[in-house]
N, C-alpha and C positions, 0 to 999 in steps of 0.2 A: 577318873573317866569311868563311865559305865558301858557295858556291851549292849545295854537295852536301846529300844527305839523310843525316840520322843513321840507325842501324840501325831505330830504332822508325818513324820516318817512312816510311823505305824499305819496310819489311814492310808497313806499312799500305797504302801507294800500290799494291802489287803483289798484296796480299790473302793473305799468308802470315804466319805468326808469325816473330818474330826468331830463335828457334831453328832454324827452317827455313833462313833465311839463312845461319846459321853452319853447319849441316849442308851445304849446298850449296858453301860456301868449303872445309871440310874435305875434300870429296870431288872438289874441282877443278872443279865446275861454274861456280863464281864466283871470279874473281881476288881476291887479297887486296886489300881496298879501302884507299884512301889514309886517312890518319888526320889528326885534328887536332893541334895542338899538345899538347892535353890527352890525346891518345890515342884519342878518339872515332873509331869507323869513319864514313867519309864515302863515299857512293854517287852515283853520276851517272846520266844518262840511258841510257848504255850498259848499266849494270847492270840498270835497270829492264826495257829490252828482252830482256836475257839471261834474267832470271826469268819474264818472260812467254812466252818462247819455251819455257822449261822447262816451265812450267805447261800451256802448249798441247800439248807432247809427251807429258806425263803423261796428259792428257785422251784423247789419241788411243791411249794404252795402251803407249807406249814406256816402256822401263825408264830409270832414270837413267843406266845404262851407255849404253844406246843414244842417250839424250839427249845425253851427253857426246860421243859419236861424231858425232852430227849437229851438234852445235854447232862441233866441230872442222872438220867438213866445210864448214860455213857460213862459217866465218872463214878458210878455206883459198883461196889463190889458184890451187892446182893440182888441186883436187878436181873430181870430175867428177859430173854429175847421176845417172849410172850407179851411182855409190856409194850415193847417198841412195836411189835406186829399189831397190837390192838390199836394204838394211836395212828398207825398207817392204815389199817383197815377203815377206821372212822374217817379218815382223810379221803380215801378212795371213794366210800359211799357218798361223801358230801361231794365230791367232784362229778360222780355219776348223777347227783341229782342236779347240780348245776348244768351239766351237759343236757340232760333231758329238758330242763327250763329253756335253756338256749335253743335247743333244737325246736321246740314248740315257737318260740319267738321268731326263729329264722323262717319255719314254714308259713307263720301269720304274715311276715313281712313279704315273703315271696308271693303269697296269694295276692296281697294288696298290689305289689309291683306288676304282677301278671295282669291285673285288672286295669291298670293305669293306661288311659288313652293318651298316648305320647303327645299327639298334635292337638289335644283339647286345651281349653283354658284351665289353669290351675284351680279354679273354683269347681271344676267337674272331676278333680283328682281324688279317687277313693282314699288315697293314703291320708290326704288332709281332712277328708270327711270322717274317717274312722279317728283321727286323733282330736277331732272338734266335737265327737259324739259323747254322750253321757255314757257311763258304764252299763253295759247291756245287762249285766247279772251281778246278784249280791256277792261281794267277795272278789269281784275282778280287781286285780292288782292295778293300782295307780302310781307307777314309777316315774 
């Protein structure tokens, strides 16, 4: 008998599904686990810590690629904190850009909402008119 966790127990202990564990393995975020004589995957405390690290990284908005880099830095004897800081500062800049974009979208939606004649027919709604209009200028995003 082994002291490790099977994939189901492991997944449950870290709050993810078993297919998420397999996904992390396929993408190199988790090492191939040890196996029992019957071929069952067995995970240990280091694997639990690693998945918790991944989940915390995802919660902070890091991509799995960035998390993979952070994991490598975390386990490196030669990595420097400046390397981690560089990744973090790029992520902060990315978020600031997204926040700026979202603020512009919010302002545009608020202007349209403020102009909406509540009791008028929907055909008079500036929100629908805006959505139906052709792009006003070259390069306007069509998301």
